VEXRO-933816 format. One record per residue (C-alpha): residue in three letters; x, y, z. Coordinates in nm, 4 decimals. Layout:
BEGIN
{node "ALA"; {X; Y; Z}}
...
end
This chain:
BEGIN
{node "UNK"; {-0.7966; -0.5838; 1.4207}}
{node "UNK"; {-0.8695; -0.7530; 1.0866}}
{node "UNK"; {-0.5570; -0.5925; 0.9380}}
{node "UNK"; {-0.3376; -0.7574; 1.2009}}
{node "UNK"; {-0.4910; -1.0987; 1.1365}}
{node "UNK"; {-0.4274; -1.0466; 0.7635}}
{node "UNK"; {-0.0667; -0.9430; 0.8295}}
{node "UNK"; {-0.0114; -1.2480; 1.0477}}
{node "UNK"; {-0.1579; -1.4752; 0.7782}}
{node "UNK"; {0.0769; -1.3209; 0.5192}}
{node "UNK"; {0.3762; -1.3855; 0.7454}}
{node "UNK"; {0.2499; -1.7383; 0.8084}}
{node "UNK"; {0.2146; -1.8024; 0.4334}}
{node "UNK"; {0.5700; -1.6812; 0.3690}}
{node "UNK"; {0.7062; -1.9056; 0.6415}}
{node "UNK"; {0.5028; -2.2017; 0.5160}}
{node "UNK"; {0.6543; -2.1568; 0.1699}}
{node "UNK"; {1.0105; -2.1058; 0.2929}}
{node "UNK"; {1.0048; -2.3729; 0.5644}}
{node "UNK"; {0.8119; -2.6525; 0.3956}}
{node "UNK"; {1.0877; -2.8875; 0.5147}}
{node "UNK"; {0.9755; -2.8441; 0.8787}}
{node "UNK"; {0.8989; -3.1661; 1.0675}}
{node "UNK"; {0.5768; -3.0105; 1.1967}}
{node "UNK"; {0.3914; -2.6821; 1.2034}}
{node "UNK"; {0.2193; -2.5664; 1.5212}}
{node "UNK"; {-0.0473; -2.2979; 1.5534}}
{node "UNK"; {-0.1014; -2.1705; 1.9083}}
{node "UNK"; {-0.3574; -1.9354; 2.0590}}
{node "UNK"; {-0.3382; -1.8045; 2.4128}}
{node "UNK"; {-0.4733; -1.5670; 2.6716}}
{node "UNK"; {-0.3719; -1.4896; 3.0251}}
{node "UNK"; {-0.2915; -1.2265; 3.2817}}
{node "UNK"; {-0.0793; -0.9395; 3.1490}}
{node "UNK"; {0.0641; -0.6446; 3.3393}}
{node "UNK"; {0.2697; -0.3449; 3.2308}}
{node "UNK"; {0.5243; -0.1984; 3.4759}}
{node "UNK"; {0.5923; 0.1716; 3.5256}}
{node "UNK"; {0.7478; 0.3681; 3.2418}}
{node "UNK"; {0.8155; 0.7362; 3.1863}}
{node "UNK"; {0.6272; 0.9268; 2.9175}}
{node "UNK"; {0.7827; 1.2395; 2.7680}}
{node "UNK"; {0.6788; 1.4752; 2.4917}}
{node "UNK"; {0.4560; 1.7718; 2.4104}}
{node "UNK"; {0.0736; 1.7764; 2.3925}}
{node "UNK"; {0.0904; 1.9865; 2.0736}}
{node "UNK"; {0.3398; 2.1924; 1.8749}}
{node "UNK"; {0.3095; 2.4901; 2.1124}}
{node "UNK"; {0.2597; 2.3026; 2.4398}}
{node "UNK"; {0.4980; 2.2700; 2.7319}}
{node "UNK"; {0.7192; 1.9649; 2.7652}}
{node "UNK"; {0.5854; 1.6959; 3.0012}}
{node "UNK"; {0.7595; 1.4092; 3.1796}}
{node "UNK"; {0.5610; 1.1707; 3.3970}}
{node "UNK"; {0.6159; 0.8244; 3.5458}}
{node "UNK"; {0.3102; 0.6134; 3.4613}}
{node "UNK"; {0.2041; 0.2966; 3.6422}}
{node "UNK"; {0.0196; 0.1301; 3.3541}}
{node "UNK"; {-0.2778; -0.1006; 3.4059}}
{node "UNK"; {-0.3139; -0.4160; 3.1968}}
{node "UNK"; {-0.6836; -0.5027; 3.2576}}
{node "UNK"; {-0.6361; -0.8314; 3.0734}}
{node "UNK"; {-1.0008; -0.9387; 3.0838}}
{node "UNK"; {-1.1638; -0.6052; 2.9977}}
{node "UNK"; {-1.2778; -0.5818; 2.6365}}
{node "UNK"; {-1.0882; -0.5993; 2.4142}}
{node "UNK"; {-0.9185; -0.8844; 2.6008}}
{node "UNK"; {-0.5489; -0.9716; 2.6019}}
{node "UNK"; {-0.4605; -1.2559; 2.3616}}
{node "UNK"; {-0.2013; -1.3830; 2.1173}}
{node "UNK"; {-0.1466; -1.6175; 1.8234}}
{node "UNK"; {0.1773; -1.7895; 1.7238}}
{node "UNK"; {0.2985; -2.0096; 1.4374}}
{node "UNK"; {0.6034; -2.2293; 1.4995}}
{node "UNK"; {0.7937; -2.4477; 1.2525}}
{node "UNK"; {0.9566; -2.7312; 1.4452}}
{node "UNK"; {1.2629; -2.9291; 1.3308}}
{node "UNK"; {1.4226; -3.2113; 1.5282}}
{node "UNK"; {1.7387; -3.1117; 1.7167}}
{node "UNK"; {1.7590; -2.7724; 1.5489}}
{node "UNK"; {1.6696; -2.4137; 1.6122}}
{node "UNK"; {1.3098; -2.3526; 1.5148}}
{node "UNK"; {1.1401; -2.0492; 1.3683}}
{node "UNK"; {0.8046; -1.8786; 1.3853}}
{node "UNK"; {0.5956; -1.5643; 1.3853}}
{node "UNK"; {0.3798; -1.4206; 1.6630}}
{node "UNK"; {0.1188; -1.1525; 1.7184}}
{node "UNK"; {0.0210; -1.0319; 2.0671}}
{node "UNK"; {-0.2651; -0.7989; 2.1496}}
{node "UNK"; {-0.1410; -0.6503; 2.4796}}
{node "UNK"; {-0.2893; -0.3521; 2.6653}}
{node "UNK"; {-0.1789; -0.0479; 2.8661}}
{node "UNK"; {-0.4073; 0.2019; 3.0425}}
{node "UNK"; {-0.2735; 0.5157; 3.2136}}
{node "UNK"; {-0.4391; 0.5666; 3.5568}}
{node "UNK"; {-0.6249; 0.8880; 3.6385}}
{node "UNK"; {-0.3505; 1.0175; 3.8702}}
{node "UNK"; {-0.0904; 1.0036; 3.5918}}
{node "UNK"; {-0.3332; 1.1549; 3.3413}}
{node "UNK"; {-0.3836; 1.4641; 3.5542}}
{node "UNK"; {-0.0124; 1.5106; 3.6224}}
{node "UNK"; {0.0848; 1.4736; 3.2558}}
{node "UNK"; {-0.2018; 1.6860; 3.1244}}
{node "UNK"; {-0.4137; 1.4187; 2.9531}}
{node "UNK"; {-0.7818; 1.3358; 2.9744}}
{node "UNK"; {-0.7214; 0.9936; 2.8182}}
{node "UNK"; {-0.4155; 0.7830; 2.7358}}
{node "UNK"; {-0.4472; 0.4179; 2.6363}}
{node "UNK"; {-0.2937; 0.1532; 2.4134}}
{node "UNK"; {-0.5844; -0.0873; 2.4385}}
{node "UNK"; {-0.6911; -0.2029; 2.0921}}
{node "UNK"; {-0.4201; -0.2872; 2.1513}}
{node "UNK"; {-0.0518; -0.2492; 2.2251}}
{node "UNK"; {0.0128; -0.4803; 1.9293}}
{node "UNK"; {0.3461; -0.6634; 1.9061}}
{node "UNK"; {0.4444; -0.8578; 1.5913}}
{node "UNK"; {0.7701; -1.0558; 1.5935}}
{node "UNK"; {0.9656; -1.3225; 1.4109}}
{node "UNK"; {1.0843; -1.5798; 1.6640}}
{node "UNK"; {1.3603; -1.8321; 1.7213}}
{node "UNK"; {1.2489; -2.1282; 1.9358}}
{node "UNK"; {1.4098; -2.4252; 2.1096}}
{node "UNK"; {1.2414; -2.7105; 2.2983}}
{node "UNK"; {1.3467; -2.9977; 2.5216}}
{node "UNK"; {1.1484; -3.3131; 2.5983}}
{node "UNK"; {1.1093; -3.4094; 2.9655}}
{node "UNK"; {0.8960; -3.7220; 3.0042}}
{node "UNK"; {0.5457; -3.6447; 2.8787}}
{node "UNK"; {0.6203; -3.2719; 2.8648}}
{node "UNK"; {0.8097; -3.0334; 2.6426}}
{node "UNK"; {0.9800; -2.7262; 2.7805}}
{node "UNK"; {1.0559; -2.4474; 2.5366}}
{node "UNK"; {1.2078; -2.1034; 2.5110}}
{node "UNK"; {1.1751; -1.8378; 2.2444}}
{node "UNK"; {1.3152; -1.5002; 2.1511}}
{node "UNK"; {1.1694; -1.2654; 1.8923}}
{node "UNK"; {1.2352; -0.9309; 1.7253}}
{node "UNK"; {0.9781; -0.7196; 1.5449}}
{node "UNK"; {0.7651; -0.4087; 1.5644}}
{node "UNK"; {0.5107; -0.2337; 1.7840}}
{node "UNK"; {0.1944; -0.1224; 1.6043}}
{node "UNK"; {-0.0407; -0.0015; 1.8800}}
{node "UNK"; {-0.3781; 0.1628; 1.8623}}
{node "UNK"; {-0.3079; 0.5076; 2.0087}}
{node "UNK"; {-0.5933; 0.6561; 2.2121}}
{node "UNK"; {-0.4589; 0.9863; 2.3497}}
{node "UNK"; {-0.6432; 1.3047; 2.4400}}
{node "UNK"; {-0.4398; 1.5940; 2.5870}}
{node "UNK"; {-0.6468; 1.8187; 2.8135}}
{node "UNK"; {-0.8047; 2.0806; 2.5888}}
{node "UNK"; {-0.6394; 1.9251; 2.2848}}
{node "UNK"; {-0.7236; 1.7079; 1.9859}}
{node "UNK"; {-0.7966; 1.3358; 2.0186}}
{node "UNK"; {-0.5462; 1.0980; 1.8557}}
{node "UNK"; {-0.7312; 0.7735; 1.7831}}
{node "UNK"; {-0.5493; 0.5574; 1.5280}}
{node "UNK"; {-0.3049; 0.2746; 1.4651}}
{node "UNK"; {0.0592; 0.3781; 1.4370}}
{node "UNK"; {0.3927; 0.2081; 1.3854}}
{node "UNK"; {0.5794; 0.3333; 1.6919}}
{node "UNK"; {0.9115; 0.1488; 1.6929}}
{node "UNK"; {1.0988; -0.1791; 1.7415}}
{node "UNK"; {0.9893; -0.4527; 1.9800}}
{node "UNK"; {1.1195; -0.7771; 2.1275}}
{node "UNK"; {0.9800; -1.0708; 2.3202}}
{node "UNK"; {1.1096; -1.3627; 2.5249}}
{node "UNK"; {0.9209; -1.6566; 2.6719}}
{node "UNK"; {0.9749; -1.9755; 2.8692}}
{node "UNK"; {0.7025; -2.2387; 2.8736}}
{node "UNK"; {0.5831; -2.5939; 2.9333}}
{node "UNK"; {0.3543; -2.7936; 2.7036}}
{node "UNK"; {0.1854; -3.1339; 2.7138}}
{node "UNK"; {0.0413; -3.3307; 2.4227}}
{node "UNK"; {-0.3241; -3.4349; 2.4445}}
{node "UNK"; {-0.3128; -3.6429; 2.1237}}
{node "UNK"; {-0.1313; -3.6451; 1.7894}}
{node "UNK"; {-0.2594; -3.2998; 1.6976}}
{node "UNK"; {-0.3493; -3.1020; 2.0092}}
{node "UNK"; {-0.1463; -2.9872; 2.3078}}
{node "UNK"; {-0.1916; -2.7416; 2.5930}}
{node "UNK"; {0.0705; -2.5080; 2.7332}}
{node "UNK"; {0.1494; -2.2436; 2.9896}}
{node "UNK"; {0.4291; -1.9890; 2.9737}}
{node "UNK"; {0.5793; -1.6712; 3.1100}}
{node "UNK"; {0.6244; -1.4059; 2.8411}}
{node "UNK"; {0.8005; -1.0690; 2.8454}}
{node "UNK"; {0.7806; -0.7980; 2.5782}}
{node "UNK"; {0.9522; -0.4619; 2.5408}}
{node "UNK"; {0.8938; -0.1893; 2.2842}}
{node "UNK"; {1.0377; 0.1551; 2.2177}}
{node "UNK"; {0.7437; 0.3778; 2.1241}}
{node "UNK"; {0.7532; 0.7181; 1.9568}}
{node "UNK"; {0.3930; 0.8329; 1.9092}}
{node "UNK"; {0.2759; 1.1220; 1.6919}}
{node "UNK"; {-0.0104; 1.3198; 1.8461}}
{node "UNK"; {-0.2480; 1.5408; 1.6537}}
{node "UNK"; {-0.1640; 1.9095; 1.6160}}
{node "UNK"; {0.2108; 1.8483; 1.6276}}
{node "UNK"; {0.2291; 1.6761; 1.9664}}
{node "UNK"; {0.4485; 1.3824; 2.0617}}
{node "UNK"; {0.4802; 1.1065; 2.3192}}
{node "UNK"; {0.7738; 0.8739; 2.3815}}
{node "UNK"; {0.7890; 0.5803; 2.6192}}
{node "UNK"; {0.9284; 0.2300; 2.6608}}
{node "UNK"; {0.6451; -0.0127; 2.7284}}
{node "UNK"; {0.7180; -0.3422; 2.9036}}
{node "UNK"; {0.4755; -0.6274; 2.9627}}
{node "UNK"; {0.4831; -0.9361; 3.1816}}
{node "UNK"; {0.2311; -1.2117; 3.1164}}
{node "UNK"; {0.1429; -1.5596; 3.2374}}
{node "UNK"; {-0.0274; -1.7300; 2.9445}}
{node "UNK"; {-0.2292; -2.0477; 2.8979}}
{node "UNK"; {-0.3238; -2.1776; 2.5576}}
{node "UNK"; {-0.3864; -2.4588; 2.3137}}
{node "UNK"; {-0.1850; -2.5632; 2.0089}}
{node "UNK"; {-0.2689; -2.7574; 1.6939}}
{node "UNK"; {0.0119; -2.9507; 1.5249}}
{node "UNK"; {0.0121; -3.0748; 1.1670}}
end
């Protein structure tokens, strides 16, 4: 996970350099309840294995270690589109029923199903609150934990494809520097996973999350 924090800091440093004209910079951290709807997995357990195709009802298990969380940097400008970068550590566990049908002993993206995006943001002030929306494009870089029955364990980080996110939220300032927020966030990623011994797995992973968090503005 250290590598993802380092990557996020590099992105943040680039944005800080490029967008030094921003009215304010906001760093946000959040957690929440995240789910992952059904998606179909297809592929082969190894180079000589039979093709599989199975509909998986993923489990999010937001509060099981490692927990679901995210971090976001936003560069705010008055009456303009705003920009930022975001990292989310989401999770997806395949249930035992799907494992048996697809021919796996283990299939997880839990450390995690990592989404890194560059975002465009917009906010509107309503009384003491700010509402905001964001849209981001980036990459999926999950930790693949896959063990085909009788096969070789794949246990590594992989770049698996493009990703996007969208969110709608509400924030309230506590003082000049700190604010709290809640939001609904959606992510989607197209994942093409390489399994050991020539196997493959393809799936589109979606997540829905209700987040709560705190932001620091400077």
